[in-house]
C-alpha positions as CSV (number, residue, x, y, z in Angstrom):
1,M,-31.6,26.3,-12.0
2,S,-28.9,25.5,-9.3
3,D,-27.0,22.3,-9.9
4,L,-26.6,21.3,-6.2
5,I,-29.7,19.6,-4.7
6,D,-30.7,18.8,-1.3
7,L,-30.8,15.5,-0.8
8,K,-33.3,16.0,2.0
9,R,-35.7,16.9,-0.4
10,V,-34.7,14.4,-3.1
11,R,-36.0,12.0,0.2
12,H,-39.1,13.9,0.1
13,L,-40.1,13.4,-3.5
14,V,-39.6,10.1,-3.2
15,L,-41.6,9.5,-0.2
16,L,-44.7,11.8,-1.9
17,G,-44.4,9.8,-5.1
18,E,-44.5,6.5,-2.9
19,E,-47.6,7.7,-0.4
20,L,-49.3,10.3,-2.9
21,H,-50.5,11.5,0.6
22,F,-48.8,14.8,1.6
23,S,-49.8,13.5,5.6
24,R,-47.9,10.2,5.4
25,A,-45.7,11.6,3.3
26,A,-44.7,14.3,6.2
27,E,-45.2,11.4,8.8
28,R,-42.2,9.4,7.5
29,A,-39.9,12.2,7.1
30,H,-40.8,13.4,11.1
31,L,-41.8,16.9,9.5
32,S,-45.0,18.7,9.9
33,Q,-47.5,18.8,6.9
34,T,-46.7,22.5,6.5
35,A,-43.1,22.0,6.4
36,F,-43.0,18.9,4.1
37,S,-45.0,20.7,1.6
38,R,-42.7,24.0,1.2
39,S,-39.7,21.5,1.0
40,I,-41.9,20.2,-2.2
41,Q,-42.9,23.2,-3.6
42,S,-39.1,24.8,-3.1
43,L,-38.0,21.5,-5.2
44,E,-40.4,22.1,-7.6
45,A,-39.3,25.8,-8.0
46,D,-35.6,25.1,-8.0
47,L,-35.9,22.5,-11.0
48,G,-38.5,25.0,-12.7
49,L,-40.3,21.7,-12.9
50,R,-44.2,21.0,-11.5
51,L,-43.9,17.5,-10.0
52,F,-46.9,16.6,-8.5
53,D,-50.3,17.6,-9.6
54,R,-52.6,17.8,-6.1
55,D,-56.3,19.2,-5.5
56,T,-58.5,18.5,-2.0
57,R,-58.8,15.1,-2.7
58,S,-55.7,13.7,-4.2
59,V,-52.2,13.8,-5.3
60,T,-50.8,12.5,-8.5
61,L,-47.4,12.6,-9.9
62,T,-47.0,14.7,-13.3
63,S,-45.1,13.3,-16.2
64,A,-42.1,15.0,-15.1
65,G,-42.4,13.6,-11.8
66,H,-42.8,10.2,-12.9
67,Q,-39.6,10.6,-15.4
68,L,-37.5,12.2,-12.4
69,I,-38.7,9.9,-9.8
70,S,-36.4,6.8,-10.6
71,R,-33.3,9.2,-10.8
72,A,-34.3,10.7,-7.3
73,R,-33.7,7.1,-6.1
74,E,-30.8,6.3,-7.5
75,L,-29.2,9.6,-6.3
76,L,-30.2,8.2,-2.7
77,S,-29.0,5.1,-3.6
78,C,-25.9,6.4,-4.4
79,A,-25.7,9.2,-1.6
80,S,-26.0,5.9,0.6
81,K,-23.6,4.4,-0.8
82,L,-21.2,6.9,-0.6
83,V,-21.8,7.1,3.1
84,A,-21.2,3.3,3.9
85,E,-17.8,3.1,2.1
86,A,-17.2,6.4,4.0
87,N,-17.9,4.8,7.2
88,D,-15.6,2.0,5.8
89,I,-12.7,4.2,4.7
90,A,-12.9,5.9,8.3
91,G,-13.0,2.7,10.2
92,A,-10.4,1.6,8.1
93,Q,-13.2,-1.7,6.9
94,G,-12.9,-0.7,3.3
95,G,-12.1,1.5,0.2
96,A,-8.8,0.8,-1.4
97,L,-5.3,1.0,-0.5
98,S,-2.6,1.3,-3.0
99,F,1.3,1.4,-1.6
100,G,4.9,0.4,-3.0
101,A,7.3,-2.3,-1.6
102,G,10.7,-2.8,-2.4
103,M,11.9,-7.0,-3.0
104,M,12.6,-7.6,0.7
105,A,9.4,-6.2,2.0
106,A,7.5,-8.1,-0.7
107,N,9.1,-11.4,0.3
108,I,9.6,-11.5,4.1
109,T,6.9,-8.7,5.5
110,L,3.8,-7.9,3.7
111,P,2.4,-11.9,3.3
112,N,1.5,-11.9,6.9
113,V,0.5,-8.2,7.0
114,L,-1.9,-8.6,4.2
115,A,-3.1,-11.6,5.9
116,A,-4.1,-9.5,8.8
117,L,-5.5,-7.0,6.6
118,R,-8.0,-9.6,4.7
119,K,-9.2,-10.4,8.3
120,S,-9.7,-7.0,9.7
121,A,-11.1,-5.2,6.5
122,P,-13.0,-7.8,4.4
123,K,-13.7,-4.8,2.0
124,L,-10.7,-3.9,1.3
125,M,-9.3,-3.6,-2.3
126,V,-5.4,-3.3,-1.9
127,N,-2.9,-2.7,-4.9
128,I,0.8,-3.1,-4.1
129,E,3.4,-2.0,-6.5
130,V,6.6,-4.0,-6.0
131,N,9.3,-2.5,-8.0
132,Y,12.8,-0.5,-7.1
133,W,13.1,2.3,-5.5
134,R,13.3,5.3,-8.0
135,H,10.5,4.0,-9.8
136,L,8.4,3.4,-6.2
137,I,9.2,7.1,-5.4
138,Q,8.1,8.2,-8.7
139,R,5.0,6.8,-7.8
140,L,5.1,8.4,-4.3
141,E,5.8,11.7,-6.0
142,L,2.6,11.6,-8.2
143,E,0.5,10.4,-5.0
144,H,-0.5,6.7,-7.1
145,I,0.3,5.3,-4.0
146,E,0.4,6.4,-0.4
147,F,3.3,5.2,0.9
148,V,6.8,3.0,0.1
149,V,8.2,0.1,2.5
150,A,11.5,-0.7,1.0
151,S,15.5,-1.5,1.8
152,E,16.9,2.4,2.0
153,R,20.7,3.1,0.9
154,V,23.0,4.1,3.2
155,D,24.0,7.3,0.6
156,R,20.2,8.3,0.5
157,E,19.7,11.5,2.2
158,T,16.3,12.1,3.3
159,D,14.0,14.1,1.1
160,P,12.0,17.2,3.2
161,R,9.1,16.2,0.9
162,F,8.8,12.9,2.9
163,A,8.7,11.6,5.9
164,V,10.6,8.2,7.0
165,R,10.0,5.3,9.8
166,H,12.8,3.5,10.0
167,L,11.6,-0.3,10.8
168,P,13.9,-2.8,12.7
169,P,17.3,-3.3,10.1
170,Q,16.9,-7.1,8.9
171,P,20.0,-9.4,8.9
172,A,21.8,-9.8,5.6
173,S,24.7,-11.9,4.3
174,I,27.0,-13.1,1.3
175,F,25.9,-16.2,-0.1
176,C,27.6,-19.1,-2.3
177,R,26.4,-22.6,-3.3
178,R,27.8,-25.4,-0.8
179,D,30.5,-26.8,-3.8
180,H,31.9,-23.4,-4.1
181,P,35.6,-22.8,-3.8
182,L,35.1,-20.4,-1.1
183,A,32.8,-23.3,0.8
184,Q,35.5,-26.0,0.5
185,Q,38.5,-23.9,1.9
186,A,40.0,-24.4,5.6
187,S,41.6,-21.4,5.6
188,P,39.6,-18.1,6.8
189,V,38.1,-16.0,3.3
190,T,39.5,-12.7,3.0
191,Y,38.2,-9.7,1.6
192,E,40.0,-9.8,-1.6
193,Q,38.5,-13.2,-2.4
194,I,35.2,-12.1,-1.7
195,L,35.7,-9.1,-3.8
196,A,37.7,-11.5,-6.6
197,H,33.9,-13.3,-7.1
198,P,30.7,-11.9,-9.5
199,W,27.8,-10.8,-7.2
200,N,24.4,-11.6,-7.4
201,A,22.1,-8.6,-5.4
202,V,18.7,-7.7,-5.8
203,N,19.8,-3.8,-6.3
204,T,23.0,-2.3,-5.6
205,D,24.3,-0.3,-2.5
206,D,27.7,0.6,-3.2
207,A,28.7,2.6,-0.5
208,H,27.2,0.2,2.5
209,A,29.3,-2.5,0.8
210,R,32.2,-0.3,0.7
211,A,31.9,-0.3,4.3
212,V,31.7,-3.6,4.5
213,F,35.2,-4.2,3.3
214,G,36.6,-0.7,4.4
215,L,37.0,0.2,1.0
216,P,37.5,4.2,-0.3
217,Q,35.0,5.8,-2.0
218,G,35.1,5.1,-6.2
219,T,36.0,1.6,-5.4
220,S,34.5,-0.8,-8.6
221,L,32.6,-3.5,-6.9
222,P,32.3,-6.9,-8.9
223,W,28.4,-6.3,-9.4
224,A,27.5,-9.3,-11.8
225,L,23.7,-9.8,-11.9
226,I,20.9,-7.3,-10.8
227,C,17.1,-8.1,-10.7
228,N,14.2,-8.2,-9.0
229,E,13.2,-12.0,-10.0
230,L,14.5,-13.5,-7.0
231,S,14.4,-16.8,-8.5
232,W,16.6,-16.0,-11.5
233,L,19.3,-14.9,-8.6
234,R,18.9,-18.2,-6.7
235,H,19.5,-20.1,-9.8
236,A,22.3,-17.8,-10.8
237,T,23.7,-18.9,-7.2
238,L,23.5,-22.3,-7.5
239,T,25.0,-22.6,-10.9
240,S,28.0,-20.6,-10.9
241,D,30.8,-19.2,-8.7
242,S,28.9,-15.7,-8.4
243,L,28.1,-14.8,-4.8
244,L,24.8,-13.3,-3.6
245,I,24.3,-10.7,-1.3
246,T,20.7,-10.6,0.2
247,W,18.4,-10.6,3.1
248,Q,19.4,-14.2,5.3
249,S,15.5,-15.2,5.9
250,W,15.2,-15.4,1.6
251,V,17.3,-18.2,1.5
252,E,16.6,-19.8,4.5
253,S,14.9,-22.7,3.5
254,D,18.4,-23.4,1.4
255,L,20.7,-22.5,4.4
256,E,18.8,-25.5,6.1
257,S,19.1,-27.9,3.1
258,G,22.7,-27.2,2.5
259,A,22.6,-25.9,-1.4
260,L,23.6,-22.6,0.2
261,V,26.4,-22.0,2.3
262,N,26.7,-18.4,4.8
263,L,30.2,-17.0,4.4
264,L,30.1,-14.6,7.3
265,P,31.5,-16.8,10.0
266,F,34.4,-17.1,8.1
267,I,35.2,-14.0,6.9
268,Q,38.4,-12.5,8.2
269,P,38.8,-10.1,9.2
270,A,34.9,-10.3,10.6
271,V,33.0,-7.7,9.4
272,P,31.7,-5.1,11.5
273,A,28.5,-6.6,13.2
274,H,26.2,-3.2,12.6
275,L,26.8,-3.7,8.8
276,C,25.6,-7.0,8.3
277,Y,21.7,-6.0,8.0
278,F,19.9,-3.8,5.4
279,Q,17.8,-1.3,6.4
280,E,13.7,-0.8,5.7
281,T,12.0,2.0,6.2
282,I,8.1,3.3,5.3
283,V,8.4,6.4,3.3
284,F,5.4,8.8,2.8
285,H,4.7,12.5,2.2
286,A,5.2,14.8,4.9
287,D,2.5,17.2,4.5
288,R,-0.5,14.8,3.4
289,T,-3.1,12.7,5.8
290,L,-2.7,8.9,5.3
291,S,-6.2,7.5,4.8
292,P,-7.0,5.5,8.4
293,V,-6.4,2.1,6.1
294,A,-3.0,3.1,5.5
295,R,-2.2,4.1,8.9
296,K,-3.3,0.3,9.7
297,A,-1.5,-1.0,7.3
298,I,1.7,0.8,7.9
299,D,1.1,-0.3,12.1
300,L,1.0,-4.0,11.0
301,I,4.3,-3.2,8.7
302,I,5.8,-2.1,11.8
303,E,4.2,-5.2,13.9
304,E,5.6,-7.4,11.8
305,S,9.1,-6.2,11.5
306,E,9.5,-6.0,15.2
307,K,8.7,-9.5,15.6
308,R,11.7,-10.5,13.6
């Protein structure tokens, strides 16, 4: 017996089980009575079971027919749900979406993107993994997530397995508490003074940092606290002489209240303008077709990034 069941014939089984009349069941199936009868006979032959007893006057379900007709209804219901879910996925209205995000993307880009996704796809289940690049790229390699949106290190080579979409860079700077010695001095802040204080950051990017200060490769940098818990970084910066290197929008409220000071305007010589940014990218498999909802999410991420 074949394990492939023709759903049309299963539907015919259910129709005949409901009508117990070949002519009425055939009419509901939009078939001639002869074609409908052949469909039932073919199903019985494939299953190796007699599902209906029929004579010139009546049609009745056999014991086997009674047992299988409930399963037939379940099968048709599952098929209907599969088609409905496929339609939702194809129209980016439902299904599931899993992707990875770095801390910067999670903090400034995704809140509005998720709100827009919920509005456009109310049936969608979203799973976002917020982590460091090295963890997210492993998840992408294993195809546990469809794409990653995260800040890009300047010394990272493009992996040919992946396609990369660059987003507009985000303004970044060096921040300190308002009563920090560097914030209080009247003279310009020098590179040497910046390098003399410990640094806090979400992650390290030595190549970028050396480029900012014109340092040769291999120069040791004063990283002190590296973590993906933003509240810890903020607390450490507000309670010590350490400097916070991060994207500007994250600390906007602290800058407005005066709790933190942006040191960038006071540094001499001035840091090259093109280095005062963090680059975000969207990365996905180059040889994989993204789901419709993943494409929609990426479009929304690009749109949100370009607004800023």
